[in-house]
VOPAGU-2260 file (C-alpha; in pm, 1 decimal, decimal comma):
REM VOPAGU-2260
SITE   aa  ch    i         X         Y         Z
SITE  GLU   A    0       0,0       0,0       0,0
SITE  SER   A    1     279,8     245,9      91,3
SITE  LEU   A    2     482,6     148,8    -214,5
SITE  GLU   A    3     183,1     204,5    -442,4
SITE  HIS   A    4     127,8     544,9    -280,5
SITE  PHE   A    5     485,5     661,3    -339,3
SITE  ILE   A    6     486,0     527,5    -695,7
SITE  GLY   A    7     182,6     751,7    -750,0
SITE  VAL   A    8     352,4    1047,2    -576,6
SITE  CYS   A    9     648,1    1008,5    -813,7
SITE  ARG   A   10     403,9     981,3   -1106,1
SITE  PHE   A   11     556,6     654,7   -1224,5
SITE  GLU   A   12     359,2     403,1   -1424,8
SITE  PRO   A   13     319,6      69,8   -1238,3
SITE  GLN   A   14     570,7    -175,6   -1383,8
SITE  ARG   A   15     771,3    -482,9   -1285,5
SITE  VAL   A   16    1115,8    -325,0   -1327,0
SITE  TYR   A   17    1237,7      27,7   -1238,1
SITE  ASP   A   18    1570,5     183,3   -1335,5
SITE  PHE   A   19    1824,4     327,3   -1089,7
SITE  ASP   A   20    1700,6     687,9   -1112,4
SITE  GLN   A   21    1342,9     579,3   -1044,3
SITE  ILE   A   22    1447,2     366,4    -744,0
SITE  TYR   A   23    1653,2     656,7    -608,7
SITE  THR   A   24    1356,7     893,1    -645,3
SITE  LEU   A   25    1123,9     644,4    -471,6
SITE  ILE   A   26    1362,1     598,6    -179,0
SITE  PHE   A   27    1416,7     975,2    -148,6
SITE  ARG   A   28    1042,0    1047,3    -139,1
SITE  PHE   A   29     982,5     758,6     104,4
SITE  CYS   A   30    1255,2     869,9     346,9
SITE  ASN   A   31    1157,7    1236,2     320,9
SITE  ALA   A   32     804,8    1142,2     432,6
SITE  ASP   A   33     938,9     902,4     701,0
SITE  GLY   A   34     753,5     626,0     517,8
SITE  PHE   A   35     407,2     774,7     577,0
SITE  THR   A   36     139,8     819,5     313,2
SITE  ASP   A   37     -59,3    1145,1     295,7
SITE  SER   A   38    -349,4     993,3     491,5
SITE  GLU   A   39    -114,2     852,2     757,2
SITE  GLU   A   40      59,9    1188,2     788,2
SITE  LYS   A   41    -275,8    1362,1     840,4
SITE  ASP   A   42    -367,1    1101,7    1100,7
SITE  LEU   A   43     -41,4    1165,7    1287,2
SITE  THR   A   44     -95,4    1541,2    1273,3
SITE  ASP   A   45    -442,4    1496,7    1426,3
SITE  LEU   A   46    -296,3    1273,9    1698,2
SITE  PHE   A   47     -23,9    1529,2    1771,5
SITE  ARG   A   48    -282,6    1804,3    1811,3
SITE  LYS   A   49    -490,1    1580,9    2039,0
SITE  PHE   A   50    -204,1    1567,0    2289,6
SITE  ASP   A   51     -83,8    1925,5    2234,7
SITE  ASP   A   52    -339,2    2053,1    2486,4
SITE  ASP   A   53    -189,7    2398,2    2529,3
SITE  GLY   A   54    -136,6    2458,2    2155,6
SITE  SER   A   55     236,5    2518,4    2210,2
SITE  GLY   A   56     331,2    2313,5    1904,6
SITE  THR   A   57     534,0    2068,0    2112,5
SITE  LEU   A   58     473,4    1759,3    2326,0
SITE  GLU   A   59     649,5    1685,2    2653,7
SITE  ALA   A   60     857,0    1367,0    2685,3
SITE  SER   A   61     601,8    1235,5    2935,2
SITE  GLU   A   62     340,7    1219,0    2656,3
SITE  VAL   A   63     529,4     943,5    2468,8
SITE  GLY   A   64     356,3     655,1    2650,0
SITE  PRO   A   65      -2,7     778,6    2600,3
SITE  VAL   A   66      73,5     865,2    2236,1
SITE  ILE   A   67     209,8     516,3    2166,7
SITE  ARG   A   68    -103,5     368,3    2321,0
SITE  TRP   A   69    -321,9     577,9    2090,4
SITE  LEU   A   70    -122,6     449,4    1794,1
SITE  GLY   A   71    -272,2     108,6    1877,1
SITE  TYR   A   72       2,2     -49,7    2087,6
SITE  GLN   A   73     -22,7    -159,2    2450,1
SITE  PRO   A   74     340,4    -119,6    2561,5
SITE  THR   A   75     467,3    -188,0    2910,6
SITE  GLN   A   76     612,4     110,1    3096,6
SITE  TYR   A   77     958,4     -38,8    3049,9
SITE  ARG   A   78     911,2     -72,2    2672,8
SITE  VAL   A   79     820,1     298,9    2651,8
SITE  TYR   A   80    1120,5     394,2    2864,6
SITE  SER   A   81    1351,8     172,1    2658,2
SITE  PHE   A   82    1231,9     341,4    2339,3
SITE  ALA   A   83    1276,4     689,6    2490,4
SITE  GLU   A   84    1636,5     604,5    2579,3
SITE  ASP   A   85    1696,8     460,1    2232,0
SITE  VAL   A   86    1590,5     783,3    2060,6
SITE  GLY   A   87    1775,6    1009,3    2305,7
SITE  LEU   A   88    1489,5    1172,3    2497,3
SITE  ASN   A   89    1534,7    1323,8    2841,6
SITE  GLU   A   90    1283,6    1447,6    3098,8
SITE  ASN   A   91    1296,6    1801,1    2951,6
SITE  SER   A   92    1260,3    1708,3    2583,5
SITE  ALA   A   93    1006,4    1906,1    2379,2
SITE  ILE   A   94     891,1    1723,8    2065,6
SITE  ASP   A   95     761,6    1923,6    1768,4
SITE  LEU   A   96     550,2    1781,0    1485,8
SITE  ILE   A   97     843,2    1690,2    1260,6
SITE  GLN   A   98    1027,1    1521,6    1548,8
SITE  PHE   A   99     702,3    1349,6    1645,3
SITE  ARG   A  100     664,3    1203,9    1297,4
SITE  LYS   A  101    1021,7    1072,9    1303,9
SITE  MET   A  102     968,1     935,5    1654,3
SITE  VAL   A  103     660,2     739,2    1545,2
SITE  SER   A  104     847,0     608,8    1240,7
SITE  ASN   A  105    1127,6     492,7    1472,1
SITE  TYR   A  106     880,4     323,6    1705,1
SITE  TYR   A  107     722,4     131,7    1417,8
SITE  ARG   A  108    1066,7      12,9    1310,2
SITE  LEU   A  109    1203,4     -67,9    1656,6
SITE  SER   A  110     885,7    -247,0    1768,4
SITE  LEU   A  111     938,1    -499,6    1487,5
SITE  ARG   A  112    1310,0    -550,5    1551,5
SITE  ARG   A  113    1287,1    -861,0    1771,2
SITE  VAL   A  114    1023,9   -1020,8    1548,4
SITE  LYS   A  115    1234,0    -951,6    1239,7
SITE  GLU   A  116    1532,2   -1118,5    1408,7
SITE  ALA   A  117    1315,1   -1422,2    1490,3
SITE  PHE   A  118    1207,4   -1459,9    1127,2
SITE  LYS   A  119    1567,8   -1414,8    1016,5
SITE  GLN   A  120    1687,4   -1702,0    1236,4
SITE  GLY   A  121    1378,2   -1905,4    1144,5
SITE  TYR   A  122    1232,4   -1976,7    1488,9
SITE  LEU   A  123    1096,6   -1800,2    1797,9
SITE  PRO   A  124    1316,2   -1706,0    2097,7
SITE  GLY   A  125    1318,4   -1986,6    2354,6
SITE  SER   A  126    1200,5   -2246,4    2104,3
SITE  GLU   A  127    1369,7   -2569,9    2213,6
SITE  ASP   A  128    1296,3   -2762,4    1894,6
SITE  LYS   A  129    1376,9   -2457,1    1676,3
SITE  ARG   A  130    1080,8   -2535,2    1454,6
SITE  ARG   A  131     977,1   -2299,5    1176,6
SITE  ILE   A  132     744,3   -2008,6    1252,8
SITE  VAL   A  133     380,5   -2084,5    1170,4
SITE  VAL   A  134      49,0   -1898,8    1175,4
SITE  GLY   A  135     -26,0   -2044,3    1519,4
SITE  ASP   A  136     261,1   -1835,2    1660,7
SITE  LEU   A  137      81,9   -1512,6    1569,9
SITE  GLY   A  138     -26,5   -1433,1    1926,2
SITE  GLN   A  139     328,9   -1463,1    2059,3
SITE  LEU   A  140     466,3   -1257,7    1771,1
SITE  LEU   A  141     217,6    -973,9    1829,4
SITE  THR   A  142     301,5    -979,6    2201,2
SITE  MET   A  143     669,4    -941,4    2109,4
SITE  VAL   A  144     577,7    -628,4    1910,2
SITE  GLY   A  145     398,5    -482,5    2212,6
SITE  TYR   A  146      31,6    -574,1    2176,0
SITE  GLU   A  147    -200,6    -717,5    2438,2
SITE  ILE   A  148    -419,3    -935,9    2220,6
SITE  THR   A  149    -727,9   -1136,5    2317,7
SITE  HIS   A  150    -777,6   -1505,3    2238,7
SITE  ALA   A  151   -1077,6   -1417,9    2021,0
SITE  GLU   A  152    -871,6   -1168,1    1816,4
SITE  VAL   A  153    -590,2   -1419,7    1758,2
SITE  THR   A  154    -829,8   -1700,7    1667,2
SITE  LYS   A  155   -1013,1   -1484,9    1413,8
SITE  VAL   A  156    -690,9   -1395,8    1229,5
SITE  ILE   A  157    -556,3   -1752,8    1238,4
SITE  ASP   A  158    -881,6   -1889,4    1096,4
SITE  SER   A  159    -874,3   -1630,9     816,5
SITE  LEU   A  160    -527,6   -1754,0     716,3
SITE  GLY   A  161    -629,5   -2116,6     681,3
SITE  GLY   A  162    -517,0   -2265,9    1010,7
SITE  PRO   A  163    -240,9   -2261,7    1275,1
SITE  ASP   A  164       3,4   -2498,8    1102,8
SITE  ASP   A  165      58,5   -2302,9     781,7
SITE  PRO   A  166     402,5   -2137,0     748,0
SITE  LEU   A  167     425,3   -1763,1     814,2
SITE  ASP   A  168     681,5   -1526,0     660,3
SITE  PHE   A  169     783,8   -1179,6     779,9
SITE  LEU   A  170     616,2    -981,4     501,5
SITE  THR   A  171     283,4   -1156,1     564,7
SITE  PHE   A  172     323,1   -1093,8     938,2
SITE  LYS   A  173     398,9    -724,9     878,5
SITE  LYS   A  174      74,2    -683,1     682,2
SITE  LEU   A  175    -116,3    -862,1     960,5
SITE  GLU   A  176      49,0    -640,3    1222,0
SITE  ILE   A  177     -52,5    -321,6    1039,4
SITE  ASN   A  178    -411,7    -446,8    1006,0
SITE  HIS   A  179    -418,5    -543,1    1373,5
SITE  ARG   A  180    -292,9    -197,5    1474,7
SITE  LYS   A  181    -574,6     -38,4    1272,5
SITE  HIS   A  182    -820,7    -278,9    1438,0
SITE  VAL   A  183    -695,3    -183,4    1785,0
SITE  ARG   A  184    -729,3     189,7    1713,8
SITE  LYS   A  185   -1084,9     137,7    1593,2
SITE  THR   A  186   -1180,7     -65,7    1901,4
SITE  MET   A  187   -1017,2     194,1    2128,6
SITE  GLU   A  188   -1242,0     461,4    1981,3
SITE  GLU   A  189   -1542,0     234,7    2040,5
SITE  ASN   A  190   -1433,2     134,0    2393,6
SITE  GLY   A  191   -1366,3     479,6    2534,8
SITE  GLY   A  192    -989,6     472,9    2478,1
SITE  VAL   A  193    -902,3     115,0    2574,4
SITE  SER   A  194    -825,3    -198,8    2374,8
SITE  ASN   A  195   -1042,9    -512,1    2381,3
SITE  ALA   A  196    -794,8    -682,4    2614,4
SITE  GLU   A  197    -806,6    -388,6    2855,9
SITE  TYR   A  198   -1184,6    -362,0    2823,2
SITE  ASN   A  199   -1224,3    -730,2    2916,4
SITE  LYS   A  200    -988,2    -686,6    3211,4
SITE  TYR   A  201   -1182,3    -383,2    3335,6
SITE  GLN   A  202   -1510,3    -571,8    3302,2
SITE  SER   A  203   -1369,0    -838,1    3531,4
SITE  TYR   A  204   -1250,4    -579,8    3786,4
SITE  PHE   A  205   -1588,0    -406,3    3777,2
SITE  HIS   A  206   -1783,3    -730,4    3813,9
SITE  HIS   A  207   -1587,7    -835,0    4124,6
SITE  ASN   A  208   -1613,2    -494,1    4294,5
SITE  LYS   A  209   -1963,2    -368,7    4213,6
SITE  ASP   A  210   -2241,1    -355,2    4470,6
SITE  GLY   A  211   -2587,0    -507,2    4446,0
SITE  GLU   A  212   -2709,0    -216,6    4232,2
SITE  GLY   A  213   -2436,4    -254,5    3971,5
SITE  HIS   A  214   -2206,8      30,3    4084,1
SITE  ILE   A  215   -1869,0      62,7    4253,8
SITE  THR   A  216   -1883,8     270,5    4570,6
SITE  GLN   A  217   -1620,1     532,1    4653,0
SITE  LYS   A  218   -1475,4     312,4    4928,4
SITE  ALA   A  219   -1456,3       9,6    4697,1
SITE  MET   A  220   -1293,5     228,4    4431,4
SITE  ARG   A  221   -1025,0     349,6    4673,4
SITE  ASN   A  222    -952,1      -9,2    4778,8
SITE  LEU   A  223    -935,0    -128,4    4416,7
SITE  LEU   A  224    -700,4     151,2    4309,0
SITE  GLY   A  225    -482,8      75,1    4610,7
SITE  LYS   A  226    -452,3    -288,9    4500,3
SITE  LEU   A  227    -392,6    -213,8    4132,5
SITE  PHE   A  228    -151,5      76,9    4186,5
SITE  PRO   A  229      12,1      23,7    4529,5
SITE  SER   A  230     299,3     266,9    4457,6
SITE  ASN   A  231      53,6     559,7    4448,0
SITE  SER   A  232      44,7     571,7    4825,7
SITE  LEU   A  233     420,3     645,4    4825,9
SITE  ASP   A  234     392,5     944,8    4592,1
SITE  ARG   A  235     198,7    1233,0    4746,2
SITE  SER   A  236     175,8    1437,8    4426,1
SITE  ARG   A  237      44,7    1145,7    4219,9
SITE  HIS   A  238    -196,5    1047,0    4496,3
SITE  VAL   A  239    -349,1    1397,1    4486,7
SITE  ARG   A  240    -377,7    1391,6    4104,9
SITE  ILE   A  241    -550,1    1054,3    4106,2
SITE  ALA   A  242    -787,9    1165,6    4382,6
SITE  GLN   A  243    -886,2    1454,0    4153,5
SITE  LEU   A  244    -943,7    1210,5    3865,6
SITE  VAL   A  245   -1172,0    1003,3    4090,7
SITE  LYS   A  246   -1382,1    1316,0    4151,8
SITE  GLU   A  247   -1391,7    1396,6    3778,1
SITE  ALA   A  248   -1494,4    1039,8    3691,1
SITE  ASP   A  249   -1814,7    1071,8    3897,0
SITE  VAL   A  250   -1978,7    1275,6    3621,3
SITE  ASP   A  251   -2331,7    1269,0    3766,1
SITE  GLY   A  252   -2209,8    1333,8    4122,1
SITE  ASN   A  253   -2398,6    1039,2    4275,3
SITE  LYS   A  254   -2085,6     918,4    4464,5
SITE  VAL   A  255   -2084,0     579,0    4288,9
SITE  PHE   A  256   -1930,6     469,4    3957,5
SITE  ASP   A  257   -2098,0     294,5    3667,9
SITE  PHE   A  258   -1892,2      92,5    3418,5
SITE  GLU   A  259   -1844,9     378,2    3172,9
SITE  GLU   A  260   -1713,6     606,1    3448,4
SITE  PHE   A  261   -1489,0     324,9    3570,1
SITE  VAL   A  262   -1333,3     272,7    3224,2
SITE  TRP   A  263   -1272,0     646,8    3190,8
SITE  LEU   A  264   -1101,7     655,0    3530,2
SITE  MET   A  265    -882,7     349,0    3465,0
SITE  ASN   A  266    -771,6     493,5    3132,3
SITE  ARG   A  267    -673,4     827,0    3290,6
SITE  VAL   A  268    -494,1     664,4    3584,4
SITE  THR   A  269    -297,3     446,2    3340,8
SITE  GLU   A  270    -192,4     759,8    3149,8
SITE  VAL   A  271     -76,5     923,4    3475,1
SITE  MET   A  272     125,4     613,2    3564,4
SITE  ASP   A  273     281,1     596,8    3217,5
SITE  ARG   A  274     381,0     963,6    3227,2
SITE  ASP   A  275     529,6     944,9    3575,3
SITE  SER   A  276     709,4     618,6    3505,1
SITE  LEU   A  277     885,8     755,9    3198,0
SITE  VAL   A  278     995,3    1080,8    3363,1
SITE  LYS   A  279    1110,6     890,3    3673,2
SITE  GLY   A  280    1318,1     657,1    3457,7
SITE  LEU   A  281    1478,8     936,3    3255,9
SITE  MET   A  282    1561,0    1131,9    3573,8
SITE  LEU   A  283    1696,4     823,0    3754,5
SITE  ARG   A  284    1975,8     779,8    3499,6
SITE  LYS   A  285    2099,6    1128,7    3583,5
SITE  GLN   A  286    2058,0    1074,6    3958,7
SITE  LEU   A  287    2260,4     752,5    3949,0
SITE  GLY   A  288    2529,1     913,7    3734,6
SITE  TYR   A  289    2497,8     678,6    3438,9
SITE  THR   A  290    2558,4     780,4    3078,0
SITE  SER   A  291    2319,4     685,7    2797,2
SITE  ALA   A  292    2577,6     432,1    2674,0
SITE  GLU   A  293    2595,8     268,0    3018,6
SITE  VAL   A  294    2216,4     247,2    3042,4
SITE  LYS   A  295    2206,8      91,1    2696,3
SITE  HIS   A  296    2452,9    -174,7    2814,0
SITE  PHE   A  297    2243,4    -244,6    3124,0
SITE  LYS   A  298    1929,8    -268,2    2909,3
SITE  GLU   A  299    2097,8    -533,0    2697,7
SITE  LEU   A  300    2193,6    -727,4    3011,1
SITE  TYR   A  301    1846,2    -689,2    3159,2
SITE  GLN   A  302    1672,6    -805,6    2841,8
SITE  MET   A  303    1872,3   -1128,2    2842,7
SITE  SER   A  304    1639,6   -1225,7    3129,0
SITE  ASP   A  305    1337,8   -1009,0    3044,1
SITE  GLU   A  306    1290,3   -1131,0    2686,8
SITE  ASP   A  307     924,1   -1025,9    2662,9
SITE  MET   A  308    1011,7    -671,5    2784,3
SITE  SER   A  309     755,8    -698,1    3064,5
SITE  GLY   A  310     985,8    -481,6    3275,7
SITE  TYR   A  311    1034,9    -729,9    3562,3
SITE  ILE   A  312    1286,5    -998,7    3659,2
SITE  ASP   A  313    1284,3   -1221,5    3969,7
SITE  PHE   A  314    1578,4   -1341,4    4177,5
SITE  GLU   A  315    1631,0   -1660,1    3976,9
SITE  GLU   A  316    1655,0   -1453,9    3656,9
SITE  LEU   A  317    1891,9   -1208,6    3828,8
SITE  CYS   A  318    2114,4   -1500,0    3935,3
SITE  LYS   A  319    2134,2   -1628,3    3577,0
SITE  LEU   A  320    2224,3   -1279,0    3460,5
SITE  PHE   A  321    2502,5   -1237,3    3719,9
SITE  LEU   A  322    2641,7   -1584,3    3647,0
SITE  MET   A  323    2705,0   -1461,8    3293,5
SITE  ILE   A  324    2918,3   -1182,0    3442,7
SITE  LEU   A  325    3075,6   -1328,6    3758,4
SITE  PRO   A  326    3164,0   -1673,2    3894,0
SITE  LEU   A  327    2939,7   -1714,2    4200,9
SITE  ASP   A  328    2959,3   -1985,2    4467,1
SITE  GLY   A  329    2694,9   -2056,3    4731,7
SITE  GLU   A  330    2812,8   -1771,8    4951,9
SITE  GLY   A  331    2804,8   -1532,3    4657,2
SITE  ILE   A  332    2446,8   -1627,0    4575,4
SITE  ARG   A  333    2343,7   -1573,0    4938,4
SITE  GLU   A  334    2506,6   -1228,6    4933,4
SITE  LEU   A  335    2329,7   -1149,2    4606,0
SITE  SER   A  336    1997,9   -1258,7    4759,5
SITE  ALA   A  337    2045,5   -1025,2    5057,3
SITE  ARG   A  338    2117,5    -732,6    4824,4
SITE  PHE   A  339    1817,5    -824,1    4609,3
SITE  ARG   A  340    1581,5    -811,4    4907,3
SITE  GLN   A  341    1705,8    -461,7    4996,1
SITE  VAL   A  342    1602,5    -322,0    4655,5
SITE  CYS   A  343    1314,7    -531,6    4517,3
SITE  SER   A  344     946,5    -447,2    4543,6
SITE  MET   A  345     798,5    -645,7    4831,6
SITE  GLU   A  346     461,6    -666,9    4654,7
SITE  THR   A  347     602,6    -852,8    4354,0
SITE  GLY   A  348     933,1   -1003,2    4467,5
SITE  GLU   A  349    1077,9    -875,1    4138,4
SITE  LEU   A  350    1297,9    -595,0    4014,1
SITE  ASP   A  351    1165,5    -352,4    3758,1
SITE  PHE   A  352    1431,5    -198,3    3535,0
SITE  TRP   A  353    1468,2     114,6    3750,4
SITE  GLU   A  354    1519,3     -97,6    4061,6
SITE  PHE   A  355    1769,8    -302,8    3859,9
SITE  LEU   A  356    1963,6      15,7    3771,6
SITE  THR   A  357    1962,6     113,7    4140,6
SITE  PHE   A  358    2077,8    -238,4    4227,3
SITE  MET   A  359    2366,1    -219,0    3976,7
SITE  ARG   A  360    2476,6     119,7    4111,1
SITE  SER   A  361    2478,1     -30,4    4461,6
SITE  VAL   A  362    2700,5    -326,6    4370,7
SITE  GLN   A  363    2930,1    -101,4    4165,0
SITE  ARG   A  364    2958,1     153,2    4447,3
SITE  ASP   A  365    3067,9    -126,1    4683,4
SITE  ASN   A  366    3268,7    -294,8    4405,1
SITE  TRP   A  367    3105,6    -618,8    4513,3
SITE  ARG   A  368    3326,9    -909,7    4400,4
SITE  ASN   A  369    3524,0    -671,3    4176,9
SITE  ILE   A  370    3220,4    -614,4    3953,6
SITE  THR   A  371    3345,6    -269,2    3850,8
SITE  GLY   A  372    3657,5    -421,0    3697,8
SITE  VAL   A  373    3460,8    -699,8    3530,6
SITE  LEU   A  374    3209,6    -459,4    3373,7
SITE  GLY   A  375    3495,6    -231,3    3267,3
SITE  ARG   A  376    3661,1    -516,3    3079,7
SITE  ARG   A  377    3329,9    -608,6    2915,7
SITE  THR   A  378    3286,5    -249,3    2798,4
SITE  ALA   A  379    3641,9    -235,1    2664,0
SITE  LEU   A  380    3582,2    -557,0    2467,4
SITE  ARG   A  381    3253,7    -420,2    2328,9
SITE  ASN   A  382    3424,6    -103,6    2210,3
SITE  SER   A  383    3734,6    -270,2    2064,2
């Protein structure tokens, strides 16, 4: 579809073979437009204006997560942060329309990177039998890109392709991914800003917390938000903002919440969490004294354990990661466990990436088991 558009823009006649000058012109036009057709560019401009609330002509770095969600993706907070680091954003970045267009183009490309690598090697990461990629792997592939897809959505696409055992190539997958993204954006508009997967999840939350009259009371809402977002209680500013959102969600002022009000509130709270998470991550790098290159190295280490980019690793995964860096005996593992417990979230028993960065700064500061020297040698080898 994009190729046909740019052939038309260049006013070339459709043909099987193009000469060098024509190919050069096509590539130039494609790159100059960041790969977007006229209709896609208009769509991006509308999206930019949607988030440019104050009409300043720029977006703050904190808007990246909500924008990516409105593009049709459902990225984890870590995936958004990882992308922001990859494209060189900081907590004070102001993104104009041209930069926004390039940023979206980069996200499209980077979101497909791991899937493209899987197709190149011929099998999915973690596949023990290294079998070929088939249509039945579609759900896992879309999850790798950053979608939260329902069983019904996956089944519908698989059935349309003839069945789960048919082979799947990258170009076919890319077309399916684009169509799925369009489907998600359409359903988000129909669902009040949430995907089908999120809508189903919110239905379940609502069903288990509503009263006999089909509403969630203010007390039940406070308890539910406390369970879903426990870190809010530790951040006074965010707690106040979310309390204000709870008031705004009760549109009719009857002090209870129907399902539509509940979906609106969950969507806004998620946006607040995404914004705060990204800014916190970008500021933490500076606070810990790490360079962008060092954070990139730590991301690569972290993703050896966190292959699905969920943003969390447990102690067993941390051990495997450290054993790739240091020789550890039983005493070393016990010491690592004690350090892990000092940093990890007690609610999950896992480290998110920001806790992992804090953890790494701690062991480097103490030069635990000469880790500073070991990491220095690894960096020297990488740069040689």
